[in-house]
C-alpha positions in Angstrom: 71.3 121.1 141.3 70.3 117.8 142.7 71.9 116.5 145.9 73.0 112.9 146.1 74.0 112.3 149.7 76.6 109.8 148.6 78.4 112.0 146.1 80.7 115.1 146.6 79.1 118.5 146.6 80.5 120.7 143.9 79.6 124.2 143.0 79.9 125.0 139.3 80.1 128.6 137.9 76.5 128.4 136.9 75.4 127.5 140.4 77.0 130.3 142.3 74.1 132.8 142.0 70.4 132.8 142.9 68.5 131.1 145.6 70.0 128.3 147.7 69.3 124.8 146.5 69.9 123.3 149.9 70.2 124.8 153.4 73.5 125.0 155.2 72.1 122.8 157.9 71.7 120.1 155.3 75.2 120.6 154.0 76.7 120.4 157.5 74.7 117.5 158.9 72.7 116.2 156.3 69.7 114.2 157.1 66.5 114.1 159.1 66.5 112.0 162.3 65.0 109.0 160.6 67.3 108.9 157.6 70.2 106.5 157.1 71.9 108.4 154.4 75.6 109.2 154.9 76.8 112.7 155.2 78.0 114.4 152.0 81.7 114.4 151.2 83.2 117.9 150.5 85.9 118.4 147.9 89.4 118.7 149.3 90.4 121.7 147.1 89.0 125.2 146.7 87.3 125.8 143.3 88.3 129.0 141.6 84.8 130.5 142.1 83.1 133.2 144.1 80.9 131.8 146.8 77.2 132.6 146.7 76.1 135.1 149.3 73.6 132.7 150.9 76.4 130.2 151.5 78.5 132.8 153.2 75.7 134.2 155.4 74.4 130.8 156.7 78.0 129.4 157.2 78.9 132.4 159.3 75.7 132.0 161.3 76.5 128.3 162.1 80.3 128.2 162.2 81.5 131.8 162.6 83.7 133.4 159.9 85.5 130.8 157.8 87.9 131.1 154.9 86.6 129.9 151.5 88.7 126.8 151.6 87.4 125.9 155.1 83.9 126.4 154.1 84.2 124.4 150.9 85.9 121.6 152.8 83.0 121.4 155.3 84.3 123.8 158.0 87.3 123.8 160.3 89.3 120.7 161.1 87.6 120.6 164.5 84.1 120.7 162.9 85.0 118.0 160.3 86.7 115.6 162.7 85.0 115.9 166.1 86.5 113.9 169.0 85.1 110.5 169.7 83.7 111.8 173.0 81.4 114.2 171.1 77.8 113.0 171.2 77.0 114.7 167.9 79.3 116.6 165.4 76.5 119.0 164.3 77.7 122.6 164.7 75.5 125.1 166.5 75.2 128.7 165.4 77.4 131.1 167.3 75.0 133.6 168.8 75.7 136.9 170.4 73.8 138.0 173.5 72.5 141.2 175.0 72.0 141.5 178.7 68.8 143.2 179.7 67.5 143.4 183.3 69.4 140.4 184.4 68.7 138.1 181.4 71.0 137.3 178.5 68.9 137.4 175.3 70.2 135.9 172.1 70.4 138.5 169.3 68.4 136.7 166.7 65.5 137.4 164.4 62.8 134.8 163.6 64.8 133.2 160.8 68.0 132.9 162.8 66.0 131.4 165.7 64.6 128.8 163.4 68.0 127.9 162.0 69.3 127.5 165.6 66.3 125.3 166.6 66.7 123.1 163.6 70.4 122.6 164.3 69.7 121.8 168.0 66.9 119.3 167.1 69.3 117.5 164.8 71.8 117.0 167.6 69.2 114.8 169.4 70.3 116.2 172.8 67.5 117.3 175.2 67.2 121.1 175.6 64.8 124.0 175.9 64.2 127.5 174.6 62.5 130.4 176.3 60.3 133.2 175.0 60.7 136.0 177.6 58.3 138.9 177.8 58.2 141.6 180.5 56.2 139.4 182.9 58.9 136.7 182.5 61.6 139.2 183.2 59.8 140.3 186.4 59.4 136.8 187.6 63.1 136.1 187.1 63.9 139.0 189.4 61.8 137.5 192.2 62.4 133.7 191.7 66.0 132.5 191.7 64.9 129.1 190.4 63.5 130.6 187.3 66.5 132.8 186.8 68.9 129.8 187.0 66.6 127.8 184.7 66.9 130.7 182.1 70.7 130.7 182.3 70.8 127.1 181.3 68.5 127.6 178.3 69.7 126.7 174.8 68.0 129.8 173.4 66.4 132.9 175.0 64.2 134.9 172.8 62.9 138.5 173.2 59.1 138.4 173.3 58.4 141.9 174.5 58.7 145.3 173.0 60.0 147.0 176.2 62.9 144.5 176.2 63.6 145.1 172.5 63.6 148.9 173.0 65.9 148.6 176.0 68.4 146.6 173.9 69.0 149.7 171.7 70.9 151.2 174.6 73.3 148.2 174.6 76.3 147.7 172.4 74.7 144.5 171.2 71.1 145.3 170.0 68.4 142.8 169.5 67.2 142.7 165.9 63.5 142.1 166.6 60.8 140.7 168.8 60.3 137.0 168.3 56.9 136.3 169.7 55.9 132.9 170.9 52.5 133.3 169.2 54.3 133.8 165.9 56.9 131.2 166.6 54.4 128.3 166.9 53.4 128.7 163.3 57.0 128.9 162.0 57.9 125.9 164.2 55.1 123.9 162.7 56.3 124.9 159.2 59.9 123.8 160.2 58.6 120.5 161.5 56.7 119.8 158.3 59.7 120.7 156.1 62.1 118.4 158.1 59.8 115.6 159.1 60.1 116.5 162.8 57.4 115.2 165.1 55.5 117.8 167.1 53.8 117.2 170.5 51.3 119.7 172.1 50.9 119.6 175.9 48.7 121.9 178.1 46.1 124.6 177.8 42.4 124.2 178.7 40.4 121.0 177.7 40.0 120.8 174.0 42.3 123.7 173.2 45.4 121.6 172.3 43.2 119.4 170.1 41.9 122.4 168.3 45.4 123.8 167.9 46.5 120.6 166.3 43.5 120.7 164.0 44.3 124.3 162.9 48.0 123.6 162.4 47.3 120.5 160.3 44.9 122.5 158.1 47.8 125.0 157.4 50.5 122.3 157.2 48.9 119.1 155.9 52.1 117.1 156.1 52.9 118.1 159.7 53.4 115.1 162.0 51.5 115.6 165.2 53.1 113.1 167.6 50.4 113.6 170.3 48.2 115.9 172.2 47.6 116.1 176.0 45.6 118.3 178.3 46.7 117.7 181.9 43.9 118.1 184.6 43.6 121.5 186.3 44.1 120.0 189.8 46.8 118.3 191.8 48.0 115.1 190.1 49.3 112.0 191.7 52.8 110.6 191.0 51.1 107.7 189.1 49.2 110.2 186.9 52.4 112.2 186.2 54.3 109.1 185.2 51.5 107.9 182.9 51.5 111.3 181.2 55.3 111.3 180.8 55.2 107.8 179.4 52.7 108.9 176.7 55.1 111.6 175.6 58.1 109.3 175.6 56.2 106.7 173.6 55.3 109.2 171.0 59.0 110.1 170.4 58.5 113.8 169.5 61.3 116.0 168.2 59.6 119.2 169.5 57.4 119.6 172.6 55.3 122.7 173.0 54.1 123.3 176.5 51.2 125.7 177.4 50.9 125.8 181.2 51.5 129.5 181.9 54.5 131.3 183.5 56.3 130.0 185.5 54.4 126.7 185.8 55.3 125.7 182.3 59.0 126.4 182.7 59.2 124.5 186.0 57.4 121.5 184.3 60.0 121.5 181.6 62.8 121.8 184.1 61.5 118.8 186.0 61.0 116.5 183.0 62.9 117.5 179.9 65.9 115.3 180.6 63.7 112.3 181.4 61.6 112.8 178.3 64.6 113.1 176.0 62.8 115.4 173.6 65.4 117.5 171.7 63.6 120.8 172.0 60.9 121.8 174.6 59.4 125.3 174.6 56.8 126.9 176.9 54.6 129.0 174.7 52.1 130.5 177.1 48.8 131.5 175.5 49.9 130.6 172.0 47.5 127.5 171.9 44.6 129.9 172.8 45.5 132.2 169.9 45.9 129.4 167.4 42.7 127.6 168.5 40.7 130.9 168.3 39.9 131.0 172.0 41.7 134.3 172.4 42.3 137.0 169.7 45.7 138.5 169.1 46.0 142.3 169.1 46.1 144.0 165.7 49.6 144.5 164.2 49.6 148.2 165.1 49.2 147.3 168.8 51.9 144.7 168.5 54.4 147.0 166.9 53.8 149.9 169.3 54.1 147.8 172.4 50.4 148.1 173.3 49.4 144.5 172.9 49.1 144.3 176.6 46.5 147.0 176.6 44.5 145.3 173.9 44.5 142.0 175.9 43.7 143.8 179.2 40.6 145.4 177.7 39.4 142.0 176.4 40.2 140.1 179.7 40.4 142.7 182.4 39.6 140.5 185.4 42.6 138.2 184.8 45.1 140.5 183.1 44.7 143.9 184.7 46.3 142.8 188.0 49.2 141.1 186.1 49.8 144.1 183.8 49.7 146.5 186.7 52.5 144.6 188.4 54.4 144.5 185.0 54.1 148.3 184.7 55.4 148.9 188.2 58.3 146.6 187.5 59.1 148.4 184.2 59.1 151.8 186.0 61.5 150.4 188.6 64.0 149.0 186.2 63.9 152.1 184.0 64.5 154.2 187.1 67.5 152.0 188.0 68.8 152.3 184.5 68.7 156.1 184.6 70.4 156.1 188.0 73.2 153.9 186.6 73.5 156.1 183.5 73.8 159.3 185.5 76.2 157.9 188.1 
């Protein structure tokens, strides 16, 4: 089924099974940021057909549970006719959360996270997402600024097996760990598929350039808007402004920041509104993994929650002190959970 943006979308009986021809995000909003095509017009009446399962699943993810007539007409009346004060009528997925050790995590798997990020980017409103591991959880306990920053995030992802396991004791469980070091590849794939421009900022000298090179080898049509490696020293206000101007001039849709925790989060907090980039994400050591400077743990270590041990053995001087603090924090929060359970 071909999709003409200027003609109504109709589902015939022969097109109600099989794989989706177009994603729900395209049905709802329609076009990449640089397109001038008008949004599709939905039929006013409900065809006497059974909706495909993919339409039902992705519609519920973006708009909640709708009737067949609402879905085939483009959503609810509110979604179809947003108020004039709305900056963008694009609907965001309605996500459930699970509160773990003071942080509200969104209950999404990798695919759901990508659907949300695509929808947010299309809104053209600056925002940020967080990949929270055990170390990040610990930092939020001690730094109120970081905790408040997390509360304002568009999306908070579980990037630690202890957090995932702890969610199983909650009513709302988390479906899986969404690791930043996996997300970077899927984001690059998403950017390539939608024509989004990707900017890489941070890491050691040469690492961001190598990361861009590796991503382009995997995704040849990916648009790299720019690459920057800030100096590892105190920078003047003039240098900061020059750096920010480079990012603004590149007009990226996605900004990946690799400055470490919590430096990267605070950098995003200070600048994301001024930069106007739709989605900024601090991805920690992900550039190092992509560029080959650091090696990810085997899948067995990742799935069993022992990735920290693998990394500590390969970089003990830097990581053993950090993971010792993380382990002590984990024991404290587990003890507190047990006390609350038995109270």
